[in-house]
N, C-alpha and C positions, 0 to 999 in steps of 0.2 A: 533643770531638768531632773526628775527623780532618776535613781539608778534603774529600776523596774523598766522605766518607758525607754532609757537608753537600749537596754537589753532587749527590749523588744524591738527598737529601730533596727538594730544591728541584726536581729534574727530575720527581721524583713528582707536587709540586705544579703542574708545569706541565702534566703528563699529564692530571691532573684538570681542571684550566683547560680543556685544549683539549678533553677529554671533553663536558664542559658546553657547550663553544661549539659544538661539531659536533652533540651529543645533544639539545640544546635544543629542534631542531626536531622530534624524537619526541612530546614532550608537548604542543607547542603547536601544531603543523601544523594538527590537525584542529578545534581552538577557534578559530582563526586563518580558516582556510577557511570555517567556518559562522557566524562573528561572534558566538560564544558569549561571546567574552571579546574586548576590544581588546589588541592586540599587547603593549603595555606592561604592561597588568595580566598579562595571560597569563605573560610574561617573569617579573616579579616573584613571582607564586605558584607557578610551577613551579621558579624558583631555592629558594625557600623549602621547597618538598617533597622537592627533591633533597638539600639539606641534612639533613633529618629523616631522610631514608630510610635511611642507614647505621646510625642508633641503634636503627630500629625493628626491622631484621632483623639477624640473625646473621652472623658474621664467616666465615661457611662458604667463601664464593665468595673471600674473602680466602685462606685456608689452600689452596684448589686452587690460586691462582695461583702461591700460593709454595712449595708443596711437590710438586705432582703435576703437571708438565709437563716438566722437566728435575730430575736428581738435585741433591741437596744440596750436593754438592762443587763443580757447576759455576754454583751461585749466588753469585758473587763479587761485589765493587762494581764491577769492570771489566765483566762481562757485563751486570748490571743497569743499569748506566749507558748501557750501548751499546744496550740493549733499550728503553729508556725515551727516549732520543733519537729512535730511530728510530721508535717511535709517535706522539711528537711532531710528527715531519717529516712524516711520512704523514696525519695528522689535519689539521694546519692546510693543507696541500697540498689536501686534499681538501675541505674548508671554503670554499675560495677558488674551487675549481672547482664549487661547489654539490651535490657527492657524498655523500649520506649514508653517511659510512664507518662499519666496526663498531670502535671503540676496543679492544675484548675481543679480537677477532681480531687487529687490528695487533700487539697486546701480545702474543698467544700467539706469533705469529710471530717477533717480534722476539727473544722469550726462546729460542726454538728456533733461529734464526740464530746467535745470540751464543754460546750454549751450545756447538754442535756445533761452531762455528768454535774455541773455545777447548780444547775437550776430546774432540771426536770423536762419531760416531753414538750411542756406547754409552751417553751423557747422557741420551738421551731415555727417556720412561718409557712405555713400549708395553703395550697390554692383553694379557691372557692369550688362547690360544684358545677356551678355554670362554667365555669372554664374549662373543668374537665370534660363537661358534656358536648360543648363547642368544638374542642380539640379531635374528640373521638369520631364527632361526625364528619368533619370535614377530612379527617384521616383515612375513613372508610371510602367515601367518595373519591379522594384523590387515589386511593390503591385502585379503583377499578378504572378509573380514567388513564391513570398511566401506564397500566399493562396493556391497554389497547393501542395509545398513543407511541408509546415507546417501542412496543414488539412492531407497528407497523414502521416506524422509523429504521430498524434495525434491519427489516427484512428488506427494504429499498437499499438499505446501503450493503446488501449482499452479506451482513452478519449472523449470526447463530440467532433465531427468533426465539426459541426455548430461554437462551440467557437474556434475550432483550425483554421479554415478558417477566422475568423474574426480577430484574432490574426496575421494570416498570412499577411493580407491585409495590415494592420496597420505597424505590424513590417518590412514587405517587402518594404513599401513605405519610411520608413526611415532608415533601419538598414544601406543600401547600401553605404549612404552619408558617416560615418565615415571608414567605409573598404576603398572606394575609395579614400578617404583622406589619409590614411595610403599607399594606393598603390600609390599614387601621378597621380591619375587619373584627380581629379579636387581639386582645392585650394579654400577653404573659410576662411573667416576671417570677423573681424568686426560684424556688426549688423545683417547679414544674418545668419553667425554662430551660433548667439548668440540665435536667433528667430527659427532656425530650431531645434537647442537641447533643445529648451524649450519643444518640442513635443517629439524628439528624446531619451533625457534621461530617462523619465518615460517610454516611448514604448519600448525601449532596456531593462529596468529592469524588466517589466511586461513581456516581452515575455521570457528571460532567466528564471526568476522565474517559469512561468508558465512550461516549458519543463522540468526544472531542477525536480519541484515536481513531474512530469510525469514520469520521468526517474526513480528516487529513488522509489517511490511507487513500479514500476515495478521492479526494482532488490530488494526489501526488502519486498515482497510481501509475504513471508513465514515467517519472522520474525517476533520475539516477541517485543512488543511495549520498553519492558527494556532494549533488545539488542540494538535497533535503538535509544533510549535514551542516553545508554552510547556510542556510536559510534558518533553521531551527535553532542553532547552537546562541547565537548573541539572543533571540526571542526569551530562549531557555535561562539564560542569565537573568536577563530583566524580571521575568516572572517569579523565579525565586527569590529577589532583591524584594520585589512586592510583598512577597510572602514572607520574609523577615521583618518588614516594616509592620506587618499586620501582626503578626506575632507578637512584637515588643509594644502592641498597642493593645493587644488582647491579653496574653498570658503575663505579660509585664506590669499590667493593671492589678493584679493580685497583690503582688506587695505594696503597690500604691495604696489600695483599697484597705490593707491592713493598717499600715502606717497612720492614715488618717482615722481611720476607726480607734486605735489606740491614742492617737492625742484628742479624740472627742470624749473616750472612756475617762482619761486622765485630767479632763477639764481646761486643758491648753486650746483647745478649739471649742467654740460655744456650738457649732453646725457643721455636718460633713460638707467642707468645702477644702477641696484637696490643693495645698499650698505648692507653689511650683517647684521648690528645694527638693519637696517630696518626691516629684515626677523625676527629676535630675539624678538623684541618689540611685533611686531604683533602675532608672534607664542606664546607669553606668554600670551597676551590679550586674544587669542582665546582659549586657555587651561584654563585661571581662569574663562572666562564665561562657557565652559564646566562644570566646577565643581560646579557651581551655578545651572546649569542645569533647563530647563523649565518644570517643571513636570506635568502642564497640557498637555502641547503637547505631552510629552512622554505618559501621557494616552491615548488621543485620537489614536496615531500611533500604540499603544501596545494593545489596546484593543477594539477601535472605529471600525475600519476598518474590520478587520475579527479575527477569532479565529486561533491562530498559535501554531501548534506542533513544538516539537525540531526539527525534521527533516527538517520542513517547514522555522522555523528561519533561519537555515544553508541556506538553497536554498535562500531566500529573501537577507539574507545577502551576499552571495556569488554574486549573480545577481548584485545587487546596489554597491558592491565593484568593480566587474569586470568592471561595466559601469564608475564609477567615475575614475578609474585609467586610461583607455582608454581616457577619454575626458580630463583629466589632462595633460597625455602625449603628447596630440593633442595641448595644450594649448588654449583649449575653456572654460571659465567660465560657468557652469551649476549651476542649483539647486541639491544639494544632497537630499533636500526635494522630490523632482521630482522622482528621481531614486529609493531612498528607498520605497516611498509609491508606485509606479509602481510595485517594486519586490512584495511587500505585497500583493497587489491587484492580482499580476497574480498567487502566491501561494493559495490564497485565492479561485481564479476563477476555479480551476481544480477540486474543490468538489461542482461545481455548480452555477450558477449565483447567489441562495438565500443564498450563503455561504458568501457573501460580502455585508457589509453595505454601500448600493450606495448612501444612503442620506449625508452620511460622506464624500464619496468619490466626490460626488457633490460639497458640500462646498468646501473642499480643492480644486477643479478644477476651482471653482469660483475664489477663493484668487489667483489661479496661474494666472488666465487671466487677472485680474485686477490689480495686481502687479505692473506691466511698467506704465500703464497708469494712475493710481493712484498718483506712485513716480513721473511721469513727472509734473502731475497737481501740488502737493504739492511744488514740486521743483521749478516751475516755478514763483508760486505766492510768494513761499517765497524770491527767489531772486528780485523779483522786490520789496517786503518791505524792505529786509537786503542789498540790495545791496548800498544804498548810505552811510550806516554806515559803511561796509567791505571796500568800495573803499576808504572812509577817512582814513582808519586804514594801507590800503594797500602800 
């Protein structure tokens, strides 16, 4: 195996490690905040589930990363190495700053930047007009329906109706997309699916968390706090472990897709078929990264957004794990960062707008928005600088 291919595989493992390092916060933030598990036990269990995740779910996410963002001719060892190096750099920088960064978005931006730098804009796989039109139509219809339905549900549960209507508009404009995808009414792939789910994942998590919280408050309104704690703590732990497995099956597939694309580009594989050993090394690397954990990120997610009670931890973890399982089965690479943060915001919003630290939320949203453009710019510049050296060794 050529040295450049070995370097690419090592970088992919480094990317998986960095993913686990930053994204460890997603699965353990709420259990640490509610003290359902000790930090050490939480890290160990989520690392194990992160390793198991890729074997439970399909490799559809890996296929999207490796085939549906830029054309096959642009997936060369040089462009893949630059993209992975960009992703690792941004994730480590974000972890040191305590910012929960989306590794999926960083990789998408990195692939786009390196591919465009090498071969121009023609390598970007864009959606067709019919696909954009159908999504726009169903989104508008869903926004109107969502405002009416969720506003009515919120009123019946005694919540803030204005907040319910707002959540309904946002949710209604986005939630129909995955439902229609499951039903086979619309088919989304590539960049359009990734771009839409940057919005859909946190909105879905926020809406589910908001409604779960209202439901359980209503159901247990006459229960003592200690009784609720005994009921929800074990359920919370289970929900977080499911979330960790789904994270491993989604974000963990980034490295799997990149290694497989690298093997195809080098001629080692004839077609995009993921070898088992690739899943094994990526799963081990992401689990190892989770063990080291980005504790600054954990602290911001566990304490910075809102104060979380045990039943709210369960609601947030259930909402985010459900979101991740859904998109992973659909084969769409999303940010688990967005899903869990949206769920935490949703459960906090049930206590009123002042219960959520919106300054912290704004910082996170800004980080989400700039991740792909920043990764694009870094990878574009990185390829121009490094390509003479990388091409010489390819």
